[in-house]
VOBA-778175 format. One record per residue (C-alpha): residue in three letters; x, y, z. Coordinates in steps of 0.05 Angstrom, whole numbers, padded with zeros to 5 digits, always signed. Example, Ala and Ser with C-alpha at 12.3 -4.5 7.8 and 13.67 -1.06 7.14 Angstrom:
<recs>
ALA+00246-00090+00156
SER+00273-00021+00143
</recs>
This chain:
<recs>
MET+00117+03345+01100
THR+00179+03305+01080
GLN+00206+03254+01129
SER+00278+03264+01148
LYS+00326+03209+01129
LYS+00345+03163+01186
LEU+00420+03169+01199
PRO+00457+03103+01204
ARG+00488+03071+01265
VAL+00560+03053+01248
ILE+00615+03014+01283
CYS+00687+03027+01262
ILE+00736+02972+01279
GLY+00804+03004+01293
ALA+00824+03074+01314
GLY+00878+03085+01262
PRO+00877+03136+01205
ALA+00823+03097+01166
GLY+00776+03082+01224
LEU+00780+03151+01254
THR+00773+03187+01187
ALA+00709+03148+01174
ALA+00684+03164+01244
TYR+00702+03237+01235
ARG+00664+03243+01170
LEU+00604+03204+01195
SER+00599+03242+01261
ALA+00600+03308+01222
GLU+00535+03284+01190
GLY+00505+03267+01257
ALA+00510+03192+01249
ASP+00514+03148+01311
VAL+00587+03125+01309
THR+00625+03079+01355
VAL+00700+03065+01345
LEU+00727+03001+01377
GLU+00803+03000+01387
ARG+00841+02940+01413
ASP+00898+02980+01444
PRO+00880+03000+01515
GLU+00916+03067+01512
LEU+00944+03090+01445
ILE+00905+03121+01388
GLY+00928+03119+01315
GLY+00944+03046+01299
ILE+01010+03042+01262
SER+01009+03119+01259
ARG+01009+03125+01334
THR+01062+03160+01376
GLU+01097+03118+01428
THR+01128+03149+01490
TYR+01186+03130+01535
LYS+01212+03172+01593
GLY+01187+03236+01560
PHE+01213+03218+01491
ARG+01162+03211+01436
PHE+01172+03171+01372
ASP+01139+03142+01310
VAL+01130+03070+01290
GLY+01160+03077+01221
GLY+01161+03152+01209
HIS+01097+03183+01181
ARG+01099+03242+01134
PHE+01036+03283+01125
PHE+01036+03296+01051
SER+00984+03283+00998
ARG+00968+03300+00926
SER+00896+03305+00949
LYS+00879+03375+00971
GLU+00819+03346+01007
ILE+00863+03304+01052
GLU+00911+03362+01064
ASN+00851+03406+01085
LEU+00826+03351+01131
TRP+00892+03349+01168
GLU+00890+03425+01175
GLU+00818+03421+01201
ILE+00835+03370+01254
LEU+00902+03396+01280
GLY+00910+03468+01255
ASP+00972+03505+01279
GLN+01000+03442+01312
LEU+01024+03420+01243
LEU+01096+03437+01229
THR+01127+03443+01160
ARG+01191+03401+01157
GLN+01244+03396+01104
ARG+01253+03326+01077
LYS+01322+03297+01080
SER+01338+03223+01073
ARG+01401+03189+01048
ILE+01431+03121+01036
PHE+01485+03096+01082
TYR+01538+03052+01049
HIS+01609+03038+01070
HIS+01608+03093+01123
LYS+01586+03145+01073
LEU+01520+03179+01061
PHE+01492+03184+00990
ASP+01434+03226+00964
TYR+01366+03195+00961
PRO+01333+03194+00911
LEU+01396+03166+00881
ARG+01435+03217+00840
PRO+01486+03179+00798
LEU+01540+03233+00797
ASN+01536+03240+00873
ALA+01538+03165+00880
LEU+01598+03156+00834
ALA+01636+03213+00868
GLY+01624+03182+00936
LEU+01646+03113+00914
GLY+01715+03136+00891
ILE+01751+03130+00825
PHE+01764+03055+00825
GLU+01694+03034+00846
SER+01664+03085+00799
VAL+01702+03055+00741
ARG+01677+02986+00759
CYS+01606+03014+00763
MET+01612+03047+00695
LEU+01640+02985+00663
SER+01583+02945+00693
TYR+01534+02995+00666
PHE+01563+02993+00596
LYS+01560+02917+00598
ALA+01486+02920+00616
LYS+01473+02967+00558
VAL+01510+02924+00508
PHE+01482+02858+00535
PRO+01416+02876+00567
ASN+01366+02826+00593
ARG+01314+02829+00537
ASP+01258+02802+00581
PRO+01270+02826+00652
GLN+01225+02786+00699
THR+01255+02804+00767
PHE+01273+02865+00807
GLU+01347+02847+00798
ASP+01339+02841+00722
TRP+01304+02908+00715
VAL+01351+02949+00760
THR+01413+02917+00729
ASN+01388+02938+00660
GLN+01381+03010+00683
PHE+01443+03017+00727
GLY+01488+02957+00716
HIS+01497+02900+00765
ARG+01550+02935+00806
LEU+01506+02995+00825
PHE+01448+02947+00836
SER+01487+02907+00887
ILE+01510+02970+00923
PHE+01447+03013+00925
PHE+01387+02967+00916
GLU+01400+02895+00935
SER+01413+02895+01010
TYR+01359+02943+01033
THR+01305+02912+00989
GLU+01319+02843+01015
LYS+01319+02867+01087
VAL+01251+02900+01080
TRP+01214+02845+01044
GLY+01250+02782+01066
LEU+01255+02760+00993
LYS+01314+02755+00947
CYS+01315+02806+00891
LYS+01311+02748+00843
GLU+01244+02731+00874
ILE+01212+02800+00867
SER+01175+02818+00804
ALA+01204+02870+00757
ASP+01140+02912+00756
TRP+01155+02939+00825
ALA+01223+02965+00803
ALA+01192+02996+00741
GLN+01144+03035+00785
ARG+01191+03054+00842
ILE+01248+03077+00797
LYS+01206+03099+00737
GLY+01243+03140+00685
LEU+01311+03137+00717
SER+01374+03105+00689
LEU+01447+03119+00697
GLY+01456+03143+00626
THR+01397+03191+00625
ALA+01414+03218+00694
VAL+01487+03232+00676
TRP+01465+03265+00610
GLN+01414+03309+00647
ALA+01469+03331+00695
LEU+01524+03345+00644
ALA+01491+03365+00578
PRO+01484+03438+00560
SER+01415+03463+00579
GLY+01394+03472+00507
LEU+01408+03399+00492
ARG+01372+03369+00552
LYS+01308+03333+00537
LYS+01250+03374+00562
GLY+01216+03337+00618
GLY+01269+03284+00613
SER+01291+03282+00685
PRO+01246+03242+00732
LYS+01206+03279+00784
SER+01242+03283+00850
LEU+01210+03264+00915
ILE+01176+03318+00956
GLU+01223+03368+00989
SER+01179+03384+01049
PHE+01121+03354+01087
ARG+01075+03369+01146
TYR+01085+03335+01213
PRO+01047+03342+01279
ARG+01089+03378+01332
LEU+01083+03320+01381
GLY+01083+03263+01330
PRO+01030+03230+01286
GLY+00990+03205+01345
GLN+00973+03277+01362
MET+00933+03281+01297
TRP+00892+03219+01313
GLU+00883+03237+01386
ALA+00853+03303+01363
ALA+00809+03268+01312
ALA+00783+03220+01366
GLU+00768+03279+01412
LYS+00728+03315+01357
VAL+00689+03251+01343
GLU+00669+03247+01417
GLN+00652+03322+01419
ARG+00602+03308+01363
GLY+00570+03252+01403
GLY+00609+03193+01377
LYS+00645+03142+01420
VAL+00717+03119+01418
ILE+00725+03059+01464
MET+00795+03033+01479
GLY+00816+02963+01499
MET+00762+02929+01458
SER+00784+02866+01422
VAL+00732+02848+01371
ASP+00721+02773+01365
SER+00652+02765+01333
LEU+00611+02798+01278
SER+00543+02773+01258
ARG+00487+02801+01215
ASP+00412+02790+01224
ILE+00387+02770+01155
GLU+00316+02797+01168
THR+00333+02865+01198
GLY+00401+02875+01167
GLU+00429+02895+01235
TRP+00500+02878+01255
THR+00521+02855+01324
VAL+00594+02865+01340
SER+00621+02832+01402
ALA+00686+02852+01436
VAL+00724+02834+01499
ASP+00753+02887+01545
PRO+00819+02881+01583
GLU+00783+02850+01643
GLY+00753+02796+01600
ALA+00682+02824+01601
ARG+00642+02817+01536
HIS+00606+02876+01504
ASP+00556+02875+01446
PHE+00546+02934+01399
VAL+00490+02939+01347
ALA+00496+02977+01282
ASP+00469+02983+01212
ASP+00539+02984+01180
VAL+00608+02962+01201
ILE+00673+02994+01175
SER+00733+02949+01187
SER+00807+02968+01183
ALA+00827+02902+01217
ALA+00871+02855+01178
ILE+00830+02809+01133
SER+00866+02749+01164
GLU+00838+02769+01232
LEU+00770+02792+01208
VAL+00754+02726+01173
GLU+00761+02691+01241
CYS+00709+02737+01273
ILE+00652+02730+01223
GLU+00593+02689+01248
PRO+00569+02641+01224
LYS+00636+02620+01196
PRO+00646+02630+01121
PRO+00658+02570+01076
GLU+00725+02536+01085
ALA+00751+02564+01019
ILE+00738+02635+01044
MET+00769+02621+01112
THR+00831+02593+01078
ALA+00837+02653+01031
GLY+00836+02701+01090
ARG+00884+02660+01133
MET+00935+02653+01076
LEU+00945+02728+01070
ARG+01014+02746+01097
TYR+01044+02808+01128
ARG+01114+02835+01139
ASP+01127+02857+01211
PHE+01180+02900+01241
VAL+01213+02919+01306
THR+01232+02990+01325
VAL+01288+02998+01376
ALA+01285+03069+01402
ILE+01354+03088+01427
ILE+01368+03150+01469
VAL+01436+03178+01452
LYS+01480+03238+01469
ASP+01467+03286+01411
VAL+01539+03292+01388
ASP+01553+03296+01312
CYS+01488+03260+01297
PHE+01464+03258+01225
ASP+01410+03310+01211
ASP+01368+03269+01162
ASN+01297+03251+01179
TRP+01318+03180+01165
ILE+01372+03140+01130
TYR+01370+03075+01092
ILE+01423+03025+01113
HIS+01451+02990+01051
ASP+01500+02946+01088
PRO+01491+02871+01090
GLU+01538+02865+01150
VAL+01484+02894+01197
LYS+01412+02874+01207
VAL+01382+02944+01215
GLY+01347+02968+01152
ARG+01329+03040+01167
ILE+01345+03091+01222
GLN+01299+03148+01241
ASN+01325+03212+01273
PHE+01265+03235+01313
LYS+01293+03303+01331
SER+01295+03319+01257
TRP+01222+03300+01250
SER+01204+03349+01306
PRO+01249+03377+01361
HIS+01189+03374+01407
LEU+01194+03298+01409
VAL+01258+03302+01450
PRO+01253+03332+01520
ASP+01328+03345+01530
PRO+01366+03387+01478
ASP+01430+03350+01495
LEU+01400+03283+01476
ASN+01368+03252+01415
CYS+01326+03191+01400
LEU+01343+03145+01342
GLY+01295+03092+01317
LEU+01329+03031+01288
GLU+01281+02990+01247
TYR+01288+02915+01238
PHE+01243+02883+01186
CYS+01222+02812+01202
PHE+01166+02761+01205
LYS+01130+02751+01270
GLY+01160+02690+01304
ASP+01230+02693+01274
GLY+01294+02705+01313
LEU+01290+02781+01313
TRP+01217+02785+01333
ASP+01226+02736+01391
SER+01291+02766+01418
LYS+01290+02795+01488
ASP+01285+02871+01492
GLU+01353+02877+01526
ASP+01385+02836+01469
LEU+01353+02880+01416
ILE+01377+02944+01452
ARG+01447+02914+01456
LEU+01444+02896+01382
ALA+01422+02967+01363
ASP+01478+02997+01405
GLU+01530+02951+01373
GLU+01505+02965+01302
LEU+01505+03040+01312
ILE+01577+03036+01334
GLN+01594+02988+01277
LEU+01565+03036+01227
GLY+01603+03094+01258
LEU+01540+03133+01273
VAL+01554+03138+01347
THR+01616+03125+01389
PRO+01619+03077+01449
GLY+01587+03105+01511
HIS+01539+03152+01474
VAL+01479+03105+01479
ILE+01447+03116+01547
ASP+01380+03081+01544
GLY+01330+03046+01498
THR+01263+03012+01489
VAL+01231+02964+01439
ILE+01166+02968+01401
ARG+01141+02908+01360
GLN+01093+02923+01303
PRO+01056+02864+01273
ARG+01026+02867+01203
ALA+01064+02930+01182
TYR+01063+02914+01108
PRO+01016+02869+01069
VAL+01056+02818+01029
TYR+01039+02814+00955
ASP+01057+02742+00943
GLU+01039+02701+00882
ASN+00966+02688+00900
TYR+00946+02747+00944
GLU+00901+02780+00891
GLU+00860+02717+00882
ARG+00852+02709+00957
VAL+00830+02781+00968
ALA+00783+02778+00908
LEU+00751+02714+00934
PHE+00740+02743+01002
ARG+00712+02808+00974
SER+00664+02772+00927
TRP+00637+02729+00984
LEU+00631+02789+01029
ASP+00592+02830+00978
LYS+00542+02774+00966
ASN+00534+02748+01037
ARG+00551+02804+01085
PRO+00527+02871+01058
GLY+00541+02929+01103
LEU+00611+02906+01122
HIS+00660+02956+01090
LEU+00735+02944+01086
VAL+00782+03004+01090
GLY+00855+03021+01102
ARG+00920+02984+01091
ASN+00906+02919+01129
GLY+00831+02923+01120
MET+00840+02919+01045
HIS+00907+02882+01044
LYS+00933+02939+01002
TYR+00998+02978+01010
ASN+00963+03044+01024
ASN+00997+03106+01048
GLN+00964+03144+01105
ASP+00928+03190+01056
HIS+00904+03131+01015
ALA+00877+03098+01077
MET+00840+03162+01095
MET+00810+03168+01026
THR+00783+03097+01027
ALA+00750+03114+01094
LEU+00720+03180+01069
LEU+00690+03145+01009
ALA+00663+03087+01051
ALA+00631+03138+01098
GLU+00599+03175+01040
ASN+00571+03110+01011
ILE+00539+03095+01079
ILE+00510+03165+01086
ALA+00481+03161+01015
GLY+00454+03091+01026
GLU+00485+03069+00959
GLN+00553+03058+00928
LEU+00573+03125+00901
TRP+00647+03107+00901
ASP+00687+03044+00888
ILE+00738+03050+00944
TRP+00781+02994+00914
ARG+00802+03042+00859
VAL+00841+03085+00908
ASN+00915+03069+00897
GLU+00896+03017+00846
ASP+00958+03023+00803
ALA+01029+03049+00805
GLU+01027+03118+00774
TYR+00998+03185+00793
HIS+00935+03207+00756
GLU+00907+03276+00745
ILE+00834+03262+00730
GLY+00796+03323+00753
GLU+00745+03308+00806
ASP+00753+03233+00806
ARG+00779+03228+00877
THR+00792+03153+00872
LEU+00847+03166+00821
ALA+00873+03233+00844
PHE+00935+03208+00879
SER+00946+03135+00864
GLU+01018+03121+00880
ARG+01044+03059+00914
GLN+01057+02986+00900
VAL+01087+02928+00939
PRO+01136+02881+00906
ARG+01104+02819+00878
GLN+01138+02752+00885
VAL+01157+02720+00818
PRO+01119+02654+00808
ASP+01162+02592+00812
GLN+01186+02573+00743
PRO+01180+02500+00721
ASP+01245+02465+00709
PRO+01264+02462+00634
</recs>
């Protein structure tokens, strides 16, 4: 008689897409799973849905689209007919005009007018005659492709708002990935040349035209996932701030300690721990403390934060895009979401709308520390300044601050992550890092989910079947059959150019 394999006890730190996907997969196998979430009420992490006076809104806007059929099927399994199919529409706002995004040069030139278009074309021809032979920065690369004039109009302002870095400080490899295959000359030729003369496959692939979206916002997906985990016998415990992780060397058991909102301490015992917490936070929780070099590596990892100001407005002549990018250096807002265009069910009154103005910042700077009423006033003023609403149409608002929205890929981040990973593998087996912040990797929602699925399968198997660090490991899409780790690799973060020594 064969003895049945003992199923593992697993603790998942964080109830975002990664933590809940891991718990969902493990609970389906009958594993003993406990999810610990710091937020006392909201499920979903950065993919949660916030509410205010009956209005529901995202923190950043989350499309449900993946090149992985497995992930698409998982969303269907969790939420079913509550998933809507939405048409994608996003544009660039510049000088009170909206331009197509992805950027279509003929549309851009027509919108800029004859005189500005001539200047752009002259700038482009100059870049072709006198290109930068060794482009090192984002500015160098984009200028080579479009000319400096179009770079300054359609790329510079927004990029610097998002990352808090000058375009001269961002590495060229990010531009090469984000704008791969597109230049002004090739785009104009593709648009104007007779069909027989166009280069087959010469035009770059456009962004997706439609995506799935939960009827009541992304949080609905993760609330449903948490409910299914609990139906299978797992636990999802809210308001638990993890502050200690220790491993018994003899038994291999992990003890995870957390504090609830009343200050009471709770201990949880498991065979494995899956963490989607930021490495900079996780390193502070490990007991006994790692060597100082490891502590420093974790603490030095940086993140870009942002503030969402959700503004309730009278729905009069409002743009119908899902979101628009604000390429105007005269205002601080970087992107504006139109939540009714994501799903009309997010807005309880058909005569009203909810716009989400996103301000990218670092925690502790002037924007982050501003009072809510000042941020709402700023959002109102900038909407009017941009001509998107008229005075008196803003009737209410609220503010959401999101720390650690984007991991920063500065000059030494790879070395720091590699050092932490190496120490973890050798000294703390059974602690698995997943998700965007858990891996300090600019993962999309589907990437985060795939890392969690593979980590869960490794735990179930009791061996490393998959290297989860290969998910989203480079810039381009891959079509490699059943190799799930490379099936939809997609996204990079701009790297900061190392300081150059003085000549």
